[in-house]
C-alpha distance (Angstrom), angle and dihedral (degrees) to the residues before:
residue distance angle dihedral
M1 . . .
S2 3.88 . .
P3 3.76 116.1 .
T4 3.84 113.7 -99.0
S5 3.64 111.8 -90.6
T6 3.95 121.5 -121.5
A7 3.79 88.7 -110.5
E8 3.78 92.8 50.6
R9 3.86 93.3 52.5
P10 3.82 115.4 106.6
K11 3.76 107.2 -109.2
A12 3.83 116.1 -116.9
R13 3.79 109.7 -104.4
A14 3.84 107.8 -107.6
I15 3.74 111.4 -124.0
Q16 3.82 110.2 -119.2
P17 3.85 113.5 -136.2
N18 3.73 115.7 -118.8
P19 3.64 106.5 -108.8
V20 3.83 93.8 -151.0
V21 3.77 91.1 52.7
Q22 3.73 90.0 46.1
S23 3.76 93.7 52.0
Y24 3.82 94.3 47.4
S25 3.93 89.7 48.4
E26 3.89 87.6 53.1
L27 3.85 90.2 50.0
L28 3.92 91.3 46.7
K29 3.78 89.3 48.5
S30 3.69 91.6 53.1
V31 3.85 93.1 48.8
K32 3.76 92.4 47.7
A33 3.75 93.5 46.8
A34 3.82 87.9 55.0
G35 3.91 91.3 54.2
L36 3.84 91.3 -116.8
L37 3.79 94.7 138.2
E38 3.66 95.9 57.8
R39 3.81 119.1 112.5
R40 3.83 121.6 -103.7
S41 3.86 99.6 -161.3
G42 3.63 92.1 153.7
F43 3.80 94.1 59.3
Y44 3.85 93.6 51.1
I45 3.85 92.6 45.3
W46 3.92 87.1 55.5
V47 3.81 92.1 46.4
F48 3.85 91.8 45.5
V49 3.90 91.6 48.8
A50 3.76 91.5 47.2
L51 3.83 92.3 50.6
V52 3.78 92.4 46.2
L53 3.80 89.6 53.2
L54 3.79 92.8 49.1
M55 3.83 89.7 48.9
A56 3.75 91.0 50.5
G57 3.73 90.9 50.2
T58 3.75 91.0 47.8
W59 3.78 91.9 54.6
L60 3.87 89.2 46.9
G61 3.78 84.9 55.6
F62 3.74 88.7 52.1
A63 3.79 90.1 55.2
L64 3.68 95.9 43.9
I65 3.74 98.8 48.6
G66 3.77 97.1 50.3
E67 3.82 118.0 177.2
S68 3.54 102.8 6.2
W69 3.86 134.1 118.4
Y70 3.76 86.6 -125.2
Q71 3.85 81.0 82.6
L72 3.84 87.1 81.0
L73 3.93 86.6 70.0
I74 3.90 87.4 54.4
A75 3.79 89.5 50.3
A76 3.82 89.7 51.5
A77 3.78 90.2 48.5
V78 3.92 92.0 51.1
G79 3.80 88.2 49.7
I80 3.88 91.6 53.2
L81 3.76 94.5 44.2
C82 3.95 92.2 46.4
T83 3.92 84.5 55.6
Q84 3.76 92.2 48.7
L85 3.83 89.9 50.7
S86 3.81 90.7 45.6
F87 3.78 88.5 57.0
L88 3.98 86.7 57.4
A89 3.78 87.8 49.6
H90 3.77 89.0 52.7
E91 3.72 91.6 49.8
A92 3.70 92.1 46.2
G93 3.68 88.9 49.7
H94 3.75 91.0 59.2
K95 3.83 90.4 50.3
Q96 3.78 93.2 -113.3
I97 3.76 98.0 131.3
F98 3.85 109.3 51.2
A99 3.71 134.2 25.9
S100 3.88 89.2 -131.9
R101 3.86 113.0 82.3
R102 3.72 88.3 -153.6
A103 3.80 94.8 54.5
N104 3.82 90.1 48.1
D105 3.73 90.9 48.2
W106 3.77 95.7 52.1
S107 3.70 96.0 40.9
A108 3.99 88.1 55.3
R109 3.64 91.5 47.3
L110 3.83 95.3 51.0
L111 3.74 93.7 45.0
A112 3.74 98.2 45.1
T113 3.78 99.0 38.6
G114 3.88 99.8 31.9
V115 3.68 99.8 37.7
A116 3.86 108.9 24.9
G117 3.72 96.8 28.7
I118 3.87 94.6 -126.0
S119 3.76 123.3 129.4
Y120 3.72 107.9 -111.3
S121 3.80 91.9 -155.8
W122 3.68 92.0 54.9
W123 3.82 93.4 44.6
E124 3.75 92.8 49.0
Q125 3.73 91.4 52.4
K126 3.81 94.3 47.6
H127 3.83 96.0 40.3
G128 3.68 92.8 49.0
A129 3.80 93.6 55.7
H130 3.78 86.4 48.7
H131 3.88 92.5 55.0
N132 3.73 91.8 46.6
H133 3.83 95.5 48.0
P134 3.81 109.3 20.7
N135 3.96 110.8 -171.8
V136 3.78 90.8 -9.5
I137 3.83 110.5 143.6
S138 3.80 114.3 -112.9
K139 3.85 91.5 2.8
D140 3.85 104.7 65.0
P141 3.81 108.6 67.9
D142 3.87 89.8 -158.5
I143 3.80 92.6 71.5
R144 3.81 93.6 41.6
N145 3.74 112.6 130.6
N146 3.78 116.2 -94.9
A147 3.78 129.2 124.8
L148 3.79 85.9 -25.1
V149 3.82 130.4 44.1
F150 3.81 121.4 -148.4
Y151 3.90 104.8 -165.6
E152 3.73 132.5 41.9
D153 3.83 101.3 -114.2
A154 3.77 89.2 58.9
A155 3.79 91.0 48.8
A156 3.80 91.2 49.9
E157 3.72 91.2 61.6
R158 3.81 94.0 60.4
K159 3.77 115.9 102.1
G160 3.88 138.5 -169.9
R161 3.70 120.1 -7.8
L162 3.89 91.2 -7.0
A163 3.71 88.7 60.4
F164 3.85 89.4 49.1
L165 3.73 91.6 56.1
T166 3.87 94.7 39.8
K167 3.73 89.1 58.4
K168 3.79 89.3 62.2
Q169 3.85 95.8 31.5
G170 3.84 92.3 123.5
W171 3.83 89.7 69.6
F172 3.84 89.5 51.2
F173 3.68 94.2 51.8
F174 3.80 99.7 91.8
P175 3.85 96.1 39.0
L176 3.89 88.2 51.6
L177 3.80 91.2 54.4
T178 3.78 87.6 70.2
L179 3.71 86.5 69.6
L180 3.68 97.9 47.2
G181 3.88 94.0 92.0
L182 3.83 91.8 56.8
S183 3.87 89.8 44.9
L184 3.78 90.5 52.7
Q185 3.77 94.7 48.3
F186 3.80 91.4 45.5
D187 3.77 92.2 53.0
S188 3.75 90.7 46.1
L189 3.77 93.1 55.1
R190 3.88 92.3 44.8
F191 3.84 87.1 51.8
V192 3.77 100.3 50.4
F193 3.78 91.4 43.6
G194 3.71 93.4 45.6
K195 3.70 129.8 100.1
Q196 3.88 95.5 -112.3
K197 3.83 118.5 101.7
V198 3.79 112.5 -84.8
R199 3.72 120.5 -166.9
H200 3.81 109.3 -124.6
R201 3.68 90.7 -3.8
W202 3.74 94.7 165.8
V203 3.79 90.9 51.8
E204 3.80 99.6 42.4
T205 3.82 97.0 43.1
P206 3.74 99.1 61.1
I207 3.74 89.5 43.5
L208 3.80 93.3 52.0
V209 3.72 92.7 46.8
T210 3.78 93.3 46.8
R211 3.79 90.0 51.0
L212 3.83 95.1 47.5
A213 3.89 90.8 49.3
A214 3.80 95.4 43.0
L215 3.69 100.8 71.4
P216 3.88 98.1 45.2
V217 3.82 88.7 49.2
L218 3.69 91.2 52.3
A219 3.75 93.3 46.6
F220 3.85 97.9 46.9
T221 3.75 91.8 41.9
F222 3.77 98.0 55.6
L223 3.73 104.6 21.1
P224 4.00 132.6 58.8
I225 3.75 111.1 -98.3
G226 3.88 96.2 -102.5
M227 3.68 92.4 47.2
A228 3.72 93.2 46.5
F229 3.81 91.2 54.8
A230 3.79 89.4 47.4
F231 3.78 90.8 49.6
L232 3.85 92.9 51.0
G233 3.93 92.2 46.4
V234 3.74 92.3 50.1
Q235 3.71 95.1 48.9
I236 3.91 96.7 49.3
M237 3.71 93.3 39.1
V238 3.85 93.8 53.3
Y239 3.84 89.9 45.4
G240 3.80 93.9 50.5
F241 3.82 90.6 44.6
Y242 3.70 95.8 49.8
M243 3.80 94.6 42.8
G244 3.80 92.9 49.7
A245 3.77 94.7 41.6
S246 3.84 86.2 53.3
F247 3.73 99.7 47.6
A248 3.88 100.1 36.2
P249 3.80 100.4 67.1
N250 3.90 89.4 60.6
H251 3.78 101.7 72.0
K252 3.91 110.7 -7.5
G253 3.83 109.3 111.1
M254 3.74 92.3 18.5
P255 3.90 121.1 112.3
V256 3.80 115.3 -59.5
L257 3.80 111.6 -146.5
P258 3.92 126.1 -146.4
K259 3.76 119.7 -107.4
D260 3.83 92.3 -108.7
S261 3.83 95.2 42.7
R262 3.73 114.2 139.2
V263 3.85 100.8 -157.9
D264 3.66 112.7 150.2
F265 3.80 124.2 -112.6
L266 3.66 97.7 -104.4
N267 3.90 96.6 49.7
R268 3.88 91.4 37.4
Q269 3.82 91.4 56.4
I270 3.82 96.4 44.3
L271 3.73 102.6 39.3
T272 3.81 97.1 46.8
S273 3.89 91.2 47.8
R274 3.84 133.1 81.2
N275 3.68 129.5 -162.2
I276 3.80 124.7 -146.2
S277 3.76 119.6 -142.9
G278 3.72 124.7 -140.2
G279 3.80 106.5 104.6
I280 3.82 126.4 -131.2
F281 3.80 93.2 -13.5
M282 3.80 92.3 58.8
D283 3.78 90.1 46.7
F284 3.79 89.0 61.4
L285 3.79 94.5 38.9
L286 3.78 95.1 53.2
G287 3.80 99.5 26.8
G288 3.74 92.9 -116.9
L289 3.85 94.4 -53.9
N290 3.74 87.5 117.5
R291 3.78 88.8 74.2
Q292 3.87 89.3 60.4
V293 3.79 98.4 148.0
E294 3.89 90.8 56.9
H295 3.67 92.6 39.8
H296 3.89 94.2 56.4
L297 3.91 91.7 43.2
F298 3.89 89.9 49.9
P299 3.79 109.3 17.8
D300 3.80 93.1 174.5
M301 3.88 93.8 54.5
A302 3.85 113.9 119.0
R303 3.82 118.4 -114.7
P304 3.82 94.7 -116.0
H305 3.92 89.3 58.1
L306 3.67 98.0 49.4
Y307 3.77 98.0 81.1
K308 3.93 89.2 52.5
A309 3.82 88.3 50.3
T310 3.68 91.6 52.5
K311 3.83 93.7 71.2
I312 3.79 91.5 49.0
V313 3.86 92.9 47.4
R314 3.78 93.4 46.8
E315 3.80 91.8 50.9
F316 3.76 93.3 46.8
C317 3.91 90.0 50.2
A318 3.85 91.0 51.7
K319 3.83 91.3 47.5
H320 3.93 90.3 51.4
S321 3.81 95.9 36.7
I322 3.91 94.2 -117.3
T323 3.75 116.6 152.2
Y324 3.80 110.2 -111.5
T325 3.89 111.4 -164.5
E326 3.86 123.0 -155.2
T327 3.77 127.4 156.2
T328 3.79 138.2 159.7
L329 3.82 117.4 -86.2
M330 3.90 92.9 -108.7
Q331 3.70 90.5 47.8
S332 3.85 91.1 52.8
Y333 3.70 89.1 52.2
G334 3.77 93.3 54.0
I335 3.83 89.3 47.8
V336 3.79 92.2 52.7
V337 3.85 93.4 48.5
R338 3.85 93.0 46.8
Y339 3.80 90.7 45.4
L340 3.86 92.9 50.9
N341 3.76 91.4 48.0
D342 3.85 91.8 49.4
V343 3.81 92.0 48.8
G344 3.84 87.6 47.4
L345 3.82 94.3 57.2
A346 3.83 86.4 74.6
A347 3.86 90.5 62.7
G348 3.84 113.2 118.9
R349 3.83 89.4 7.2
G350 3.70 88.7 112.7
F351 3.94 125.1 175.3
D352 3.74 116.5 -27.3
C353 3.74 107.1 -142.0
P354 3.86 109.5 -137.2
V355 3.73 94.0 -143.3
A356 3.79 93.2 51.7
S357 3.74 87.7 47.1
T358 3.82 91.7 55.2
H359 3.78 103.2 35.1
G360 3.89 101.8 24.8
R361 3.81 128.0 -113.3
F362 3.82 122.6 -64.7
């Protein structure tokens, strides 16, 4: 038998390029060409110095005011500044600030654990899962069922009084945010004292415990007992409310994806995220979280570059017919409340038996 000629040999099947990968590569190339993935360490140093000076001034006010109910204003200021420093911890955790991974990691750990009283190791694990699977059921810890539920199947499982409350859960959303700070700190303590592996446990644990003890010691040492309790309550409530009100508009009320969904990275990040309009003021108020679409597409992009990336991403989405969502802050809150109430209506509904639906109940 004569050998097969070149013309008779089967041609190798051409590997078709993945259009999604190609389109994301196109977007990434545009962003890199614009210099938007370069570090802006100077910006962050100035922000950090400004916040530290404001915090120092706040505690000076605490010392000068003494036993006065004006201390509650100081407590609120501490809560606000702790939130702003938490934004920096978030950005360091995403490697946005320094070129060195180690410098980012330790900056985030010291800010989150030492200032906000939140375990960085716990947050890193939780937040990483969120970025990988935003709004994906059973994979995104930010839509895990707790006091609130974020999808109808979970709401349908609730019975009795809990079902009654869930049906109106949207109206409880903002009051519950005042408890978020306590929840974050409790989860942090449970994590660092748990049996699971914790990176740098023996560094993080004493820092966390010292931070959580320091504020009560200061309050009860220098203020009357009732005022001290009020001071601590206002501080943690303001912190929790500000944190929750900053993160909630990003994904709540956006599409929730099934556990087994196979949505590609590009669409998953864009379709489940919402931007908040408002310009540079909103960039400061929300620590860059208002540019959530761009943040999810490029997690290590520095805050000052996000607003420039917005135009590129918006044009890219228009070109590829991808829905790009942006609202005002107040509109986003309205969407979140309505969405939670709509989901809550499924509470107590339970399972509808197909036989009963067809033939009636006995």
